[in-house]
Backbone as numpy.savetxt, mean C-alpha at the origin, in Angstrom:
# Nx Ny Nz CAx CAy CAz Cx Cy Cz
-15.11 9.77 -5.31 -13.93 10.47 -5.17 -13.01 10.74 -6.43
-12.26 12.03 -6.40 -11.19 12.61 -7.24 -10.11 11.83 -7.33
-9.32 11.54 -6.22 -8.17 10.94 -6.67 -7.65 10.57 -5.17
-6.37 9.97 -5.14 -5.94 9.14 -4.11 -4.51 9.11 -4.61
-3.72 9.20 -3.50 -2.38 9.44 -3.69 -1.65 8.88 -2.26
-1.18 7.54 -2.61 -0.68 7.06 -1.24 0.62 7.17 -0.91
1.16 7.20 0.21 2.21 7.51 0.61 3.43 7.16 -0.05
3.83 6.19 -0.23 5.28 5.39 -0.52 4.61 4.17 -1.26
5.26 4.02 -2.86 5.15 2.74 -2.93 6.15 1.58 -2.27
7.19 1.98 -1.37 7.96 1.07 -0.79 8.13 1.14 0.62
8.34 0.60 1.48 8.80 0.81 2.81 9.89 1.86 2.36
10.54 2.70 3.35 11.64 3.64 3.28 11.91 4.21 4.55
12.98 5.05 4.59 13.61 5.88 5.57 12.94 6.78 6.18
12.41 6.82 7.29 11.82 7.99 7.69 12.67 8.91 8.81
13.13 10.09 8.65 13.98 11.18 9.32 13.65 10.59 11.01
12.56 10.85 11.17 12.02 10.87 12.61 12.43 9.41 13.24
11.98 8.37 12.39 11.70 6.86 13.04 12.52 5.64 12.44
13.33 6.54 11.59 14.45 5.52 10.70 13.37 4.45 10.02
13.93 3.27 9.85 13.30 2.02 8.92 11.96 1.52 9.89
11.78 2.00 10.89 10.49 1.03 11.72 9.14 1.22 11.03
8.94 2.47 10.55 7.37 2.64 10.03 7.22 1.68 8.50
6.28 0.87 8.36 5.55 -0.22 7.57 4.52 0.60 6.78
4.59 1.14 5.60 3.70 1.80 5.29 3.65 1.96 3.63
4.61 1.39 3.13 4.34 0.95 1.42 3.49 0.19 1.10
3.32 -0.01 -0.26 2.45 -0.83 -0.86 3.24 -2.21 -0.81
4.55 -2.03 -1.22 5.37 -2.77 -1.16 6.29 -3.00 -0.03
6.53 -4.13 0.78 7.48 -4.36 2.26 8.81 -4.42 1.47
9.62 -3.93 1.95 11.16 -3.84 1.66 11.77 -4.77 3.05
12.59 -5.75 2.73 13.17 -6.52 3.79 14.58 -5.90 3.72
14.92 -5.27 4.80 16.09 -3.99 4.89 17.09 -4.68 5.32
16.86 -6.06 5.96 17.98 -6.79 6.68 18.70 -7.85 5.69
18.02 -8.11 4.35 18.79 -8.86 3.44 19.62 -8.19 2.24
20.52 -8.31 2.02 21.50 -7.56 1.39 21.08 -7.03 -0.10
20.09 -7.94 -0.86 19.32 -7.48 -1.95 17.87 -6.86 -1.78
17.83 -6.40 -0.39 16.29 -5.67 -0.26 15.06 -6.39 -1.06
14.65 -7.51 -0.84 13.64 -8.13 -1.64 12.31 -7.45 -1.34
11.47 -7.21 -1.97 10.24 -6.56 -2.20 8.85 -7.49 -2.29
8.27 -7.51 -1.46 7.19 -8.14 -1.45 5.73 -7.34 -1.25
4.87 -7.64 -2.22 3.64 -7.13 -2.33 2.64 -7.53 -1.08
2.08 -6.08 -0.88 1.16 -6.01 0.34 -0.21 -6.47 -0.25
-1.34 -6.43 0.89 -2.72 -6.59 0.28 -2.83 -5.39 -0.14
-2.61 -4.39 0.31 -2.83 -3.05 0.31 -2.46 -2.40 -1.32
-1.57 -3.16 -1.90 -1.33 -3.40 -3.22 -2.21 -3.85 -4.12
-2.67 -4.97 -3.66 -3.51 -5.61 -4.45 -5.11 -4.60 -4.53
-5.44 -3.99 -3.28 -6.52 -3.24 -3.38 -6.32 -2.11 -4.34
-5.34 -1.45 -4.03 -4.94 -0.17 -4.77 -5.19 -0.45 -6.09
-4.67 -1.54 -6.79 -4.65 -1.96 -8.07 -6.42 -2.00 -8.57
-6.67 -2.64 -7.94 -8.12 -3.08 -8.18 -8.93 -1.51 -8.37
-8.61 -1.02 -7.44 -9.42 0.69 -7.44 -9.04 1.08 -8.74
-7.66 1.27 -8.88 -7.07 1.86 -10.13 -7.65 0.96 -11.45
-7.87 0.24 -11.56 -8.39 -0.61 -12.54 -9.58 -0.28 -13.03
-10.48 0.01 -12.01 -11.93 0.07 -11.91 -12.39 1.45 -12.18
-11.21 2.47 -11.81 -11.57 3.98 -11.50 -12.38 4.27 -10.59
-12.85 3.26 -9.70 -13.76 3.54 -8.56 -13.59 2.52 -7.49
-14.30 3.02 -6.05 -14.05 1.69 -5.43 -15.34 1.23 -5.24
-15.16 -0.37 -5.79 -16.43 -1.28 -6.30 -16.90 -1.65 -4.82
-18.11 -1.87 -4.90 -18.69 -2.47 -3.56 -18.32 -3.98 -2.89
-17.79 -4.44 -4.08 -17.05 -5.66 -3.23 -15.85 -5.20 -2.60
-15.08 -4.00 -3.18 -13.66 -3.97 -2.42 -14.12 -3.38 -1.16
-15.22 -2.33 -1.20 -15.25 -1.67 -0.16 -15.95 -2.74 1.17
-16.72 -3.59 0.59 -16.94 -4.32 1.72 -15.84 -5.26 2.20
-14.80 -5.65 1.35 -13.92 -6.40 1.76 -12.79 -5.78 2.85
-12.48 -4.43 2.64 -11.89 -3.59 3.42 -12.38 -3.10 4.86
-14.03 -3.12 4.49 -14.71 -2.68 5.83 -14.94 -1.35 5.81
-15.26 -0.64 4.70 -15.76 0.95 4.40 -17.02 0.79 3.53
-17.51 1.72 3.69 -18.92 1.91 2.83 -20.14 1.88 3.65
-21.49 2.21 3.16 -22.50 2.37 3.91 -23.12 1.21 4.44
């Protein structure tokens, strides 16, 4: 793999769908006044891949990809 760019760090506003789509690495509670963020499992996986500079076999098997 040469690189990877995740679409969004945080859940955000999408012009066509409002706040409904949830695909950030961190979830945002839009109903709370202070908009707290919660780290998703995808953020942990992304951090492990970045730290290793590779998709290690353990991570691949955890997420169900690979040979």
